TIVO-220015 format. One record per residue (C-alpha): residue number from 1; z, x, y; chain. Coordinates in steps of 0.02 Angstrom, whole numbers. Layout:
BEGIN
NUM;Z;X;Y;A .
...
***
This chain:
BEGIN
1;142;768;-494;A .
2;313;824;-436;A .
3;385;718;-340;A .
4;498;842;-239;A .
5;364;911;-164;A .
6;325;751;-59;A .
7;322;791;114;A .
8;338;627;196;A .
9;281;456;148;A .
10;193;333;246;A .
11;125;151;248;A .
12;-24;112;390;A .
13;8;-82;408;A .
14;-57;-185;556;A .
15;-107;-13;648;A .
16;60;46;627;A .
17;146;172;529;A .
18;296;171;442;A .
19;408;333;351;A .
20;491;336;204;A .
21;604;488;124;A .
22;530;435;-73;A .
23;392;364;-122;A .
24;504;215;-212;A .
25;572;172;-48;A .
26;387;153;20;A .
27;327;29;-139;A .
28;484;-74;-131;A .
29;465;-115;80;A .
30;283;-114;38;A .
31;290;-261;-132;A .
32;435;-351;-22;A .
33;298;-338;155;A .
34;167;-450;32;A .
35;35;-388;112;A .
36;-115;-271;129;A .
37;-46;-81;158;A .
38;-108;91;126;A .
39;25;238;50;A .
40;-36;377;101;A .
41;55;564;33;A .
42;15;751;-14;A .
43;-178;676;40;A .
44;-180;568;-62;A .
45;-192;365;-17;A .
46;-127;218;-95;A .
47;-206;50;-32;A .
48;-194;-143;-111;A .
49;-58;-261;-100;A .
50;88;-210;-191;A .
51;189;-337;-320;A .
52;-1;-408;-354;A .
53;-27;-428;-563;A .
54;-191;-465;-532;A .
55;-359;-553;-469;A .
56;-434;-685;-565;A .
57;-593;-779;-487;A .
58;-558;-721;-323;A .
59;-365;-739;-304;A .
60;-216;-652;-312;A .
61;-53;-725;-440;A .
62;29;-808;-303;A .
63;-135;-917;-253;A .
64;-194;-820;-107;A .
65;-387;-765;-93;A .
66;-428;-579;-137;A .
67;-532;-518;33;A .
68;-579;-341;40;A .
69;-649;-259;216;A .
70;-717;-86;223;A .
71;-662;0;387;A .
72;-762;144;423;A .
73;-667;273;528;A .
74;-732;408;639;A .
***
């Protein structure tokens, strides 16, 4: 993927949408936030809690429980 072709990168968090000029800015903001977000760009979506190393025994590396909820959009 050519990063120069990116139009607008958005992050959805708690029913609000934030815009960023670069994917690097969006990912850094998401990492600093430390909460579950959805990043959207070029018809792609990346969802998760950025900056988390992994999930072990149902918990993030910082000890918080991992939960996943799928929402159906109409």
